[in-house]
Every structure is written in C-alpha cells, then in structure tokens.
C-alpha positions as a printed Julia matrix, in Angstrom:
430×3 Matrix{Float64}:
   0.15    0.55  -0.15
   1.62    3.2   -1.41
   0.81    6.0    0.59
   2.78    9.47   1.07
   1.24   10.25   4.69
   0.34    8.01   7.1
  -1.0     7.95  10.55
   1.47    8.4   13.12
   1.84    7.7   16.97
   4.1     8.63  19.59
   3.87    8.1   23.33
   4.1    10.43  26.09
   7.49   10.56  28.11
   7.36   12.03  30.97
  10.84   11.01  32.29
  12.03   13.42  29.57
  11.4    17.39  29.69
   9.07   18.5   26.75
  10.45   19.33  23.42
  11.74   22.66  22.73
  10.05   24.72  20.38
  10.45   28.21  18.89
   6.62   28.7   18.92
   6.05   31.97  21.4
   2.52   31.43  21.63
   3.5    27.81  23.41
   4.51   28.55  26.51
   1.42   30.58  27.47
  -0.39   27.28  27.43
   1.6    26.49  30.38
   3.45   22.94  30.97
   2.96   20.19  28.41
   3.05   17.37  31.09
   0.94   19.15  33.59
  -1.91   19.6   30.91
  -1.67   16.21  29.34
  -2.26   14.65  32.93
  -4.83   16.8   33.46
  -6.35   15.42  30.6
  -5.71   11.9   31.29
  -2.83   10.96  29.98
  -0.1     8.68  31.88
   3.46    8.08  31.1
   3.18    5.83  27.79
  -0.13    6.76  26.9
  -0.23    6.75  23.04
  -1.27    9.98  21.0
  -2.54    8.86  17.42
  -1.91   11.96  14.67
  -3.58   11.73  11.01
  -1.28   12.7    7.83
  -2.85   15.86   8.23
  -1.0    16.38  11.62
  -4.05   16.74  13.75
  -5.39   14.25  16.35
  -8.85   12.36  16.19
  -9.84   12.91  19.6
 -12.16   10.24  19.91
  -9.66    7.97  19.08
  -7.52    9.07  21.32
  -9.88    9.18  24.43
  -9.76    5.3   23.88
  -6.74    4.98  25.87
  -7.84    7.46  28.66
 -10.98    6.15  30.13
 -12.51    2.92  31.28
 -10.53   -0.17  30.93
  -7.79    1.4   29.15
  -6.85    3.98  31.05
  -5.62    1.41  33.82
  -4.0    -0.7   31.35
  -0.02   -1.62  31.35
   2.05    0.45  28.44
   2.73   -2.66  26.95
  -0.99   -3.01  26.04
  -1.49    0.65  24.73
   1.78    0.29  22.55
   0.21   -2.92  20.7
  -3.63   -1.3   20.41
  -2.44    1.94  19.13
  -0.32    0.26  16.44
  -2.82   -1.95  15.36
  -5.09    1.06  14.9
  -2.34    3.36  13.02
  -2.04    0.2   10.53
  -5.76   -0.23  10.5
  -6.68    3.44  10.01
  -3.88    3.99   7.06
  -5.88    0.93   5.17
  -9.05    2.65   5.74
  -7.33    5.56   4.06
  -6.14    3.55   1.35
 -10.09    2.51   0.56
 -11.19    5.81   1.12
 -13.53    5.37   4.28
 -13.24    6.36   8.11
 -12.7     4.44  11.19
 -16.57    5.24  12.32
 -18.21    4.88   9.31
 -16.27    1.34   8.24
 -17.98   -1.97   8.3
 -17.84   -5.69   8.69
 -17.05   -6.04   4.71
 -13.52   -3.56   5.41
 -12.37   -5.7    8.0
 -12.48   -8.81   6.05
 -10.7    -6.99   3.22
  -8.41   -5.7    5.96
  -7.67   -9.49   7.13
  -7.2   -10.46   3.57
  -4.98   -7.38   2.71
  -2.75   -8.6    6.69
  -2.47  -11.9    5.95
  -2.18  -12.97   2.64
  -2.32  -10.32  -0.4
   0.5   -10.38  -2.31
   0.22   -6.54  -3.02
   1.14   -6.25   0.89
   5.5    -6.39   1.71
   4.51   -6.57   5.53
   2.15   -9.52   5.14
   1.9   -10.95   9.08
   1.26  -14.43  10.48
  -2.41  -15.76  11.39
  -1.37  -16.05  14.75
  -0.17  -12.45  14.35
  -3.07  -11.02  13.04
  -5.17  -11.9   16.25
  -3.84   -9.41  17.97
  -5.12   -6.72  15.37
  -8.81   -8.93  15.71
  -8.69   -8.14  19.92
  -7.26   -4.41  19.48
 -10.01   -3.94  16.76
 -12.71   -5.63  18.82
 -11.75   -3.53  22.03
 -11.78   -0.42  20.4
 -15.05   -1.17  18.81
 -16.56   -2.08  21.53
 -15.9     0.92  23.57
 -16.61    3.34  20.49
 -19.94    1.72  20.57
 -20.96    2.56  24.26
 -19.76    5.86  23.93
 -20.44    7.0   20.7
 -22.83    4.81  19.61
 -20.71    3.83  16.49
 -21.76    0.5   15.29
 -19.17   -2.45  15.86
 -17.71   -3.7   12.45
 -15.55   -6.87  13.87
 -17.38   -9.94  12.93
 -17.71  -12.01  16.42
 -19.94  -15.33  17.04
 -23.1   -13.3   16.62
 -24.27   -9.79  16.61
 -24.09   -8.62  20.2
 -21.61  -10.83  21.67
 -18.5    -8.55  22.71
 -16.59  -11.31  24.59
 -17.79  -14.8   23.94
 -17.27  -17.52  26.17
 -14.65  -20.33  25.73
 -17.95  -22.8   26.32
 -19.5   -21.3   23.67
 -16.34  -22.38  21.12
 -16.21  -25.56  22.67
 -19.35  -26.04  20.87
 -18.52  -25.22  17.65
 -19.13  -21.58  17.33
 -15.69  -20.45  15.97
 -15.02  -16.47  15.72
 -15.92  -15.78  11.95
 -12.67  -13.22  11.81
 -10.15  -15.39  13.49
  -7.92  -16.84  11.13
  -7.76  -20.54  10.19
  -3.87  -20.71  10.76
  -5.01  -19.19  14.43
  -5.83  -21.6   17.12
  -6.02  -20.83  20.98
  -4.11  -23.24  21.99
  -1.19  -22.69  19.61
   1.94  -23.17  21.24
   5.78  -23.25  19.28
   8.37  -25.36  21.4
  12.12  -24.51  21.35
  14.65  -27.16  22.01
  17.84  -26.11  23.84
  20.27  -26.64  20.7
  17.72  -24.74  18.23
  17.74  -21.71  20.6
  22.08  -21.74  21.11
  22.0   -21.73  17.05
  19.55  -19.25  16.81
  21.35  -17.1   19.43
  24.66  -17.64  17.86
  23.51  -16.59  14.31
  21.48  -14.06  15.07
  23.27  -12.25  17.62
  27.19  -13.52  17.46
  28.13  -13.36  14.14
  27.86  -17.22  13.3
  26.95  -19.26  10.18
  24.93  -22.24   9.81
  28.45  -23.68   9.35
  29.07  -23.37  13.15
  32.07  -20.92  12.37
  31.69  -17.16  12.82
  31.6   -14.89   9.35
  35.32  -13.53   8.12
  35.3   -10.45   9.25
  33.07  -10.23  12.0
  33.23   -7.83  14.77
  31.47   -8.34  17.96
  29.74   -5.49  18.9
  28.74   -3.14  22.26
  25.54   -5.58  22.32
  26.43   -9.17  21.71
  27.3   -10.15  25.29
  24.33   -8.16  26.31
  21.92   -9.65  23.95
  23.11  -12.86  24.57
  23.25  -12.96  28.49
  19.28  -11.23  27.87
  18.27  -14.52  25.96
  19.97  -16.89  27.79
  17.85  -15.25  30.62
  14.48  -15.43  28.89
  15.15  -18.79  28.21
  16.34  -20.01  31.53
  13.72  -18.23  33.51
  11.0   -18.65  31.58
   9.68  -15.04  32.74
   7.72  -12.67  30.31
   9.64  -10.56  28.28
   8.84   -7.09  30.23
   9.78   -9.15  33.48
  13.15  -10.32  32.57
  13.94   -6.66  31.06
  12.76   -4.69  33.95
  15.28   -6.2   36.49
  17.71   -4.3   38.85
  20.91   -5.51  39.7
  20.54   -5.03  42.99
  18.06   -7.72  42.8
  19.99  -10.73  41.03
  22.25  -13.19  43.29
  25.63  -14.46  42.67
  26.24  -17.51  40.92
  27.51  -20.23  43.44
  27.85  -23.63  43.27
  24.25  -24.44  43.01
  22.74  -25.74  39.51
  19.88  -22.86  40.18
  20.14  -19.38  42.24
  16.31  -17.85  43.59
  15.63  -14.23  42.75
  12.17  -12.32  43.61
  10.06  -10.82  40.96
   8.56   -7.69  42.1
   4.86   -7.39  41.91
   4.65   -4.47  39.58
   6.89   -6.12  36.85
   4.74   -9.2   36.57
   0.88   -8.8   34.18
  -1.66   -8.39  36.49
   0.49   -9.17  39.09
  -0.71   -8.14  42.88
   2.01  -10.05  44.49
   5.54  -10.85  44.03
   6.91  -14.25  43.48
  10.23  -16.46  43.47
  11.57  -17.32  40.6
  14.88  -19.8   39.45
  17.78  -18.69  37.35
  20.27  -21.83  36.16
  23.85  -21.04  37.17
  24.84  -20.66  33.46
  22.07  -17.63  33.52
  23.63  -15.85  36.36
  27.5   -16.42  34.61
  26.48  -15.11  31.33
  24.96  -11.95  32.8
  27.99  -11.36  35.45
  30.06  -11.42  32.0
  27.73   -8.76  30.95
  28.04   -7.01  33.97
  32.01   -7.4   34.56
  33.42   -4.24  35.28
  36.78   -5.09  33.23
  35.36   -7.14  30.33
  31.65   -6.43  29.74
  29.88   -4.1   27.55
  27.8    -2.34  30.18
  30.54   -0.38  32.29
  31.84    0.91  28.76
  28.4     2.3   27.64
  27.99    3.79  31.46
  31.24    5.19  31.3
  30.61    6.88  28.03
  27.29    7.84  29.22
  28.79    9.01  32.08
  31.28   11.52  30.17
  28.7    13.09  27.83
  26.55   13.78  30.63
  23.27   11.75  29.69
  22.02   11.13  33.27
  22.5    14.22  34.61
  20.22   15.7   31.99
  17.47   13.08  32.88
  14.3    14.0   33.8
  12.68   12.4   37.15
  15.97   10.67  38.25
  16.01    9.32  41.76
  19.25    8.36  43.73
  18.91    5.36  46.05
  21.66    5.38  48.98
  21.04    1.76  50.0
  19.52   -1.54  49.34
  18.1    -3.78  52.04
  18.01   -7.37  50.43
  15.78   -8.89  53.03
  13.33   -6.85  53.3
  13.63   -5.99  49.46
  13.42   -2.54  50.02
  16.04    0.65  48.61
  16.66    3.65  50.17
  15.43    7.01  48.35
  17.32   10.29  48.73
  15.25   12.98  49.63
  15.35   16.66  51.23
  14.59   14.85  54.51
  16.84   11.85  54.42
  16.66    8.75  52.91
  12.76    7.24  52.3
  12.19    3.41  51.86
  10.62    2.17  48.94
   9.64   -1.78  48.75
  11.02   -3.21  45.2
   7.37   -4.67  44.91
   5.79   -1.29  44.59
   8.28    0.33  41.76
   7.18   -0.34  38.26
   9.12   -0.46  35.2
   8.79    2.96  34.42
   9.99    3.51  37.72
  13.3     1.22  37.8
  14.28    3.03  35.03
  14.72    6.25  36.67
  16.9     4.64  39.62
  20.35    5.59  39.92
  23.29    5.49  42.21
  26.03    8.2   42.52
  29.95    6.69  42.26
  32.96    8.48  41.68
  32.32    8.15  38.44
  29.15    9.84  38.24
  25.03    8.76  38.33
  24.87    4.93  37.26
  22.11    3.41  36.18
  20.18   -0.41  38.54
  18.79   -1.43  35.87
  20.5    -4.15  34.17
  20.2    -3.8   30.44
  21.23   -0.94  28.99
  21.4     0.49  25.06
  24.31    1.79  23.23
  23.62    5.23  24.6
  23.96    4.23  28.55
  20.2     4.85  29.19
  18.09    1.64  30.47
  16.69    0.02  27.26
  12.5     0.01  27.17
  11.59   -3.32  27.31
   9.31   -3.2   24.3
  12.8    -2.13  21.82
  13.76   -6.04  22.35
  11.09   -7.04  19.88
  13.49   -4.94  17.68
  16.44   -6.77  18.42
  14.93  -10.23  18.11
  12.97   -9.2   14.61
  17.09   -7.82  13.48
  18.27  -11.33  14.93
  16.01  -12.94  12.93
  16.61  -11.23   9.99
  20.36  -11.78  10.09
  19.74  -15.8   10.21
  17.67  -15.59   6.62
  19.97  -13.86   5.32
  22.81  -16.46   6.92
  19.71  -19.22   5.37
  20.11  -17.78   1.87
  24.02  -17.64   1.93
  23.8   -21.37   2.81
  21.4   -21.93  -0.42
  22.39  -19.92  -2.95
  26.23  -19.2   -2.36
  26.95  -18.0   -5.55
  23.92  -15.91  -6.07
  22.75  -17.46  -8.94
  18.78  -16.45  -7.69
  17.05  -13.55  -8.62
  15.58  -11.36  -5.89
  12.31  -12.78  -5.98
  13.88  -16.07  -5.49
  16.15  -14.94  -2.54
  13.29  -13.7   -0.71
  11.37  -16.92  -1.27
  14.22  -18.5    0.32
  14.35  -16.43   3.34
  10.4   -16.64   4.25
  11.15  -20.54   4.28
  13.97  -19.91   6.58
  13.27  -22.4    9.5
  14.67  -20.78  12.3
  13.17  -18.08  14.07
  12.15  -17.0   17.45
   9.9   -14.42  19.2
  10.45  -13.71  22.58
   7.19  -15.51  23.92
   8.61  -18.71  22.57
  11.42  -19.2   25.24
   8.8   -19.3   27.55
   7.67  -22.59  26.21
  10.42  -25.07  25.7
  11.9   -28.78  25.89
  15.06  -29.52  27.71
  18.01  -31.36  25.49
C-alpha cells in the first residue's frame, strides 16, 4: 500500500523534558506534561495523529478512560500500532474508522495475511492481535459514541464470547484459520543456541564465525538477555525490568533464586520467587563485569557525555536492604524506604546510584547510549536477529548468488530458524 502520508503514533514520556519549540504562543499554554496529565494522559499513553498532523480526539480518548486507562503501557503500544495500521488501510480504501463495515474488516484481514501486494504480511497468529485490538476499540466506541462495531464476533451482541461457546463449535468468524487459542511453539535448547549464535553473535549455519565479523557493544548483553529469558521462563517485560541489586551471585548451586517484583508481573498483585540457572547468572555477570563487560563501557561513555545528569525525574538510591526487599531513596528529609514490589518498570528506569565516576543506573539492560533499554525495544532486537538468520540461510542456499531477487526473498521466507520472545517461555530441555 503506497501512501505518501500515514497515521502516526507517539507516546508520552514524562521522564524527559518537553521538546523545545520556537513557537512563542506555546509557553502561554503552561507545562505540556501537566496539561497532558490533566487530560488523562499517563507516562506511555499513546497519541495518534492523522496524516494532516491533527489528532482525532475520539480515538485518543480510548486510551484515557475506562478499562484501557488502567492498562499497562505494553497493551497501549500493541493496540495503538494496530489502530495506526487499520487507519492507514481505511485511508487507502477511502473510508473512515467511524463508517467502517464488516466487509472492510474482512478486506483488512485479507490484506494483512494473504494479499501479495502487501510486502509486510503477517502470520495468522499475529492477526489475532489486530482482531482483539479492533474489537476492544469498537466495543468502547459503540458504548461511548454509538458507532457500530464492524468486527465480526460469534454473533451480533457478543462482545466477549466464552470459551464454552467456542467449544460448542461456534467459531469466531474473523479468527484466521491458522490461528488457534492453544497454538504453542516449542523450542529446543539446541535451536535456541543456534538462533543466538547466528542471530546475535555472527556465526553461520556451518558453526563458524563469519570472516570479518566484529563483536559489537551489544553482543554479550543480547546473548545474556536471551539466555536469561529462556532459562528463567519469565515474560519479556519481567526479565527486561530487573535491577542489578535483585540478582543473586552465581555460586556452586545449579539454580539460584531471585524475587520478581509485583509491579513487573503481568496483572500481578504479589511478587514471587523465580529460579535462575547458574549458567544464566554467569552469562549476566560477564555482561556486568566492570573490566570486560560492555555495560560498564557504555555507562562510562554516558557519564562523560552527561546523559544521566540531563534525565528528568531521576531518583537516587542510597542503599538496598535485600532482607526486606527495599531500596532507600534520597529525599529532602534523608532516605525514604520504598519496596521493590511497588516499583514499576518506568519507576525502575529512573533509579540511579552515585559513584566516584558519577551517576550509574541500577537497571541491568542498557542501550548503546548507556540509557536503560525499554522492554518493548527488545522486540526490535529479536526482529533484527531473525533477519540476520534469514540472510545466513540465503547465503547457505545460494552461495554463488544465482537466484533472482524474488527467488531470494522466497528462500528467506522459508528459513526454518526464527524466534520470538514469547517462544522462550515454552521450551523442551535437551
């Protein structure tokens, strides 16, 4: 679908100062973050803009009231990107979201999954995210504005069909045939290690490093992250949000234990203990190593460039009590104890300690610029690794580059080795 202008989405980031502008009228409107909060925005709330650059206030209201207002930022991101893709599609077929019909949704499904003109087709299971997001949005729009929900369900009026209904053979007509509620992809350790080595460490399918490959700043970080995601069975957001004070030291035991904070668990009200294999702890310790690990290097560079000092809303940790699972934050009246269970991922990204070199983050996983890597950005890391593996598969299948581009793309699509973060939670020991 070729369009010169598209719908776009951005997300409120209350941890950074509002952007600088030369428009002399804007200061009269007051602080941007304060006004956004008064209008129901939270850190991470989406703002969707039309191709003209103006928002449709009804669409953005979806994320600011009712059930969606209390959802997690990860849910906002998934639904916001679904809406942007849907709105672009509707523009291409010359209609609007408040006049869309069931036929339009069926055409959208066909375009997303099977239309050869779409170079960004998705798998049937991925379309389930679109289906769920659109149904939630239109169910809300129906109750709020009286707009007809065009998303087909089991029958008109069923906003949330039960599992028992499906078991009686009443299938959701919009659910793709290749998508089942029990579809789970299993991953053997050998496959995980091959994916990690080829996608993240520069190896080929022959088990050898590619000539001229240079390890980047992220290699030990990415390998340790994937090892941990697979070894602990945690969700991506959970493993991506840990602090260095929460990790046990690797010892002689085969498995170590750590505490997963309540605010990092999907829908969790209480924290829980989880197990970390010794080899995972050793891999993470290699990344954290002050002499040889890449984490210290990116921290020093960020300190020299003053990045941490410019962050908005930083909280300084003065000490940590592992027995009570509390950190003490500097305040005007001394140190204030805060339970680790009460710190969300966004809170944790702002936790720093003072060292002889300057501020240093407690967040374990850092970007190349030294700033805490946001959990959702790991999806990009997995996508990039899958692309590298597909290219390695192509080199193996067509070493003399005799295939044309269409044939080469087909070979890439047929690559049997790929992985998503969620697959790391379903594994078979080998």
